[in-house]
C-alpha positions in Angstrom: -285.5 127.5 -143.9 -285.4 129.6 -140.9 -287.2 129.2 -137.8 -289.4 132.3 -138.2 -290.8 130.9 -141.5 -292.4 128.0 -139.6 -293.8 130.2 -136.7 -295.3 132.5 -139.3 -297.9 129.9 -139.9 -299.5 128.7 -136.9 -301.5 125.4 -137.2 -304.8 126.7 -137.7 -303.8 129.1 -140.3 -302.1 126.4 -142.3 -305.1 124.1 -141.4 -307.3 126.8 -143.2 -305.1 127.5 -146.5 -304.6 123.3 -146.9 -308.3 123.0 -146.3 -308.8 121.5 -150.0 -306.4 118.7 -149.2 -309.2 117.0 -147.2 -310.8 116.4 -150.7 -307.8 114.3 -152.0 -307.8 110.4 -151.8 -311.2 110.3 -149.8 -311.6 107.2 -147.7 -314.2 104.8 -149.0 -314.8 101.9 -151.5 -313.5 103.5 -154.4 -310.0 104.1 -152.8 -310.0 100.5 -151.3 -310.7 99.1 -154.9 -308.0 101.0 -156.6 -305.5 100.0 -154.0 -306.5 96.3 -154.5 -306.4 96.8 -158.4 -303.0 98.0 -158.4 -301.4 95.7 -156.0 -302.9 92.7 -158.0 -301.9 94.5 -161.3 -298.3 94.3 -160.0 -298.2 91.2 -159.0 -299.7 89.8 -162.1 -296.9 91.8 -164.2 -294.3 90.3 -162.0 -295.9 86.6 -162.5 -296.1 86.9 -166.2 -292.9 88.6 -166.8 -291.3 85.9 -164.5 -289.9 88.6 -162.4 -290.3 86.4 -159.2 -291.8 89.0 -156.8 -295.4 88.5 -157.3 -295.9 87.1 -154.0 -293.6 89.8 -152.2 -295.6 92.7 -154.0 -298.9 91.5 -152.3 -297.1 91.2 -149.1 -295.5 94.4 -149.2 -298.8 96.1 -150.0 -300.5 94.3 -147.2 -297.8 95.4 -144.7 -298.0 98.8 -145.9 -301.8 99.1 -145.3 -301.4 97.8 -141.7 -298.3 99.8 -141.1 -299.9 103.2 -142.0 -303.1 102.2 -140.1 -300.9 102.0 -137.1 -298.9 105.1 -138.0 -302.0 107.2 -138.6 -303.1 106.5 -134.9 -299.4 107.2 -133.5 -298.4 110.1 -135.5 -300.9 112.7 -133.7 -299.2 111.7 -130.3 -295.7 111.6 -131.6 -295.8 115.3 -133.0 -297.0 116.8 -129.5 -293.8 116.5 -127.7 -289.9 115.9 -128.6 -289.9 112.9 -126.5 -292.4 111.0 -128.7 -290.6 112.2 -131.6 -287.7 110.9 -130.5 -289.0 107.7 -130.2 -290.6 107.6 -133.4 -287.6 108.5 -135.1 -285.8 105.5 -133.2 -288.4 103.2 -134.2 -288.1 104.2 -137.9 -284.2 103.7 -137.4 -284.6 100.3 -136.1 -286.9 99.3 -138.8 -284.5 100.4 -141.4 -281.3 98.9 -140.1 -283.1 95.6 -139.4 -284.5 96.0 -143.1 -281.0 96.3 -144.6 -279.8 93.6 -142.4 -282.1 91.0 -143.7 -281.3 92.2 -147.3 -277.6 91.9 -146.9 -277.3 88.3 -145.6 -277.9 89.4 -142.0 -274.9 91.6 -141.9 -274.8 93.0 -138.2 -273.3 96.3 -139.3 -276.2 97.9 -141.3 -277.0 100.4 -138.4 -273.8 102.1 -138.9 -274.2 103.5 -142.4 -277.9 104.6 -141.9 -276.7 106.4 -138.5 -273.5 107.9 -140.1 -275.4 109.2 -143.2 -278.6 110.5 -141.2 -277.3 111.9 -137.9 -275.0 114.7 -139.0 -277.3 116.2 -141.6 -280.2 116.2 -138.9 -277.9 118.1 -136.5 -276.7 120.3 -139.1 -280.2 121.4 -139.9 -281.1 121.6 -136.3 -278.2 123.5 -135.1 -278.5 126.2 -137.6 -282.3 126.4 -137.3 -283.2 125.8 -140.9 -284.9 122.9 -139.4 -287.3 123.6 -136.5 -287.0 121.2 -133.4 -291.1 120.3 -133.6 -292.1 116.8 -134.5 -294.3 117.8 -137.3 -291.1 119.0 -139.2 -288.4 116.3 -137.8 -290.4 113.1 -138.6 -290.9 113.7 -142.1 -287.3 114.9 -142.7 -285.8 112.1 -140.6 -288.0 109.8 -142.4 -286.7 111.1 -145.8 -282.9 110.8 -144.6 -283.2 107.2 -143.0 -285.2 106.0 -145.9 -282.8 107.1 -148.1 -279.5 105.8 -146.4 -281.4 102.4 -146.0 -281.9 102.2 -149.7 -278.3 103.5 -150.2 -276.7 100.8 -147.9 -278.7 97.8 -149.3 -277.9 98.6 -152.9 -274.1 99.4 -152.2 -273.8 96.5 -149.8 -275.4 94.0 -152.4 -273.4 95.3 -155.3 -270.4 94.7 -153.4 -271.5 91.3 -152.0 -271.8 90.5 -156.0 -268.5 91.7 -157.2 -266.9 89.7 -154.6 -268.5 86.6 -155.5 -268.2 86.9 -159.3 -264.7 88.5 -159.3 -263.2 86.5 -156.6 -260.5 85.4 -158.8 -259.5 89.0 -159.3 -259.4 89.4 -155.5 -257.1 86.6 -155.1 -254.8 87.9 -157.8 -254.5 91.3 -156.2 -253.5 89.6 -152.7 -251.1 87.5 -154.5 -249.4 90.8 -156.0 -249.2 92.1 -152.3 -252.2 94.2 -151.8 -254.1 93.8 -148.3 -257.1 92.6 -148.2 -258.7 95.9 -147.6 -257.2 97.5 -150.6 -257.9 94.8 -152.7 -261.7 94.6 -151.8 -261.8 98.2 -152.4 -260.4 98.2 -155.8 -262.7 95.6 -156.9 -266.1 97.0 -155.2 -265.5 100.7 -155.5 -266.6 101.2 -158.9 -269.9 99.3 -158.4 -271.0 100.5 -154.9 -270.9 103.9 -156.1 -273.6 103.1 -158.5 -275.6 103.4 -155.6 -275.8 106.7 -155.7 -277.3 107.1 -159.1 -280.9 107.2 -158.0 -280.7 110.2 -156.0 -278.4 111.9 -158.1 -281.0 111.5 -161.1 -283.8 112.5 -158.6 -281.9 115.8 -157.8 -281.0 116.5 -161.7 -284.7 116.2 -162.3 -286.4 117.7 -159.5 -289.2 120.0 -160.4 -289.2 118.8 -164.2 -289.6 114.9 -164.0 -290.2 114.6 -160.5 -292.0 116.4 -157.5 -290.8 114.9 -154.2 -292.6 114.6 -151.3 -291.4 117.7 -149.2 -292.2 119.8 -152.1 -295.7 118.5 -152.8 -296.6 118.3 -149.0 -295.6 121.9 -148.2 -297.9 123.0 -151.1 -300.7 121.0 -150.2 -300.0 122.2 -146.5 -300.5 125.9 -147.9 -297.2 127.0 -148.3 -296.0 129.3 -151.4 -294.4 127.5 -154.3 -291.1 129.3 -153.2 -291.1 128.3 -149.5 -292.0 124.6 -150.8 -288.9 124.7 -153.3 -286.5 126.1 -150.6 -287.7 123.1 -148.5 -287.3 120.6 -151.1 -283.7 121.9 -152.2 -282.6 121.6 -148.2 -284.0 117.9 -148.2 -282.3 117.0 -151.9 -279.0 118.2 -150.8 -279.5 116.5 -147.3 -280.2 113.2 -148.8 -277.2 113.6 -151.4 -275.1 113.9 -148.4 -276.6 111.3 -146.2 -276.4 108.8 -149.1 -273.1 109.3 -150.2 -271.6 109.0 -146.5 -273.8 105.8 -146.2 -272.2 104.4 -149.3 -268.7 105.4 -148.2 -269.0 103.7 -145.0 -270.9 100.6 -146.4 -268.1 100.2 -148.8 -265.4 100.6 -145.7 -267.3 98.0 -143.8 -267.5 95.5 -146.7 -263.8 95.8 -147.3 -262.9 95.2 -143.8 -265.5 92.1 -143.5 -265.3 90.9 -147.2 -267.3 87.6 -145.9 -271.0 87.9 -144.8 -271.2 88.7 -141.3 
């Protein structure tokens, strides 16, 4: 969206229009009880259905509580200056890279797909003035892009590794007929890796009908009109599609060049 849109609503005006947001999810014992019940229910279902992630669910929930508590204290300072904003985005990027690395057998290259997908989209949005150079706008959009590329990197990377394990014979056969290692791996992994784009494709196809993503809901709660919220969501959805497509392509190329775990 043009910069003039963001300047049209100063912080106090948006605060007045979004005053009703403060009544949502009030802090207190009921909120804490609901969170505990939801996490316990998730863990119990994983345990009963033998999904194997009961402890991970509880650990993830506990980490989310602690991390959001810290972020809520830091975010106020982070949006006050571009310097703090850049540091906060760098922290998000580092955590995303480390998380992807831990999911892919400690692969050392996971920072590349995340950067390759996220940075061009952010620079395009900033360069055209669609995204204002302000922390309150940069942090959530960067977070969405970094989170999306992290997920795409993990999904495509894991699928490639699984294909290489289960279809090792086909890779050897491709090498035997004269294909190079990179070309042989690409032939085996490309169809499976492309499936990592399906979640964001489905989300984009059903936006507004099945899902109401964060950018849309956040702007509505902040006092923007439905048309303005829809415009923001369209930009974010298109940017996320581009970022994840690039991340998957880079992941596929890196796996093809390093087919064995790093």
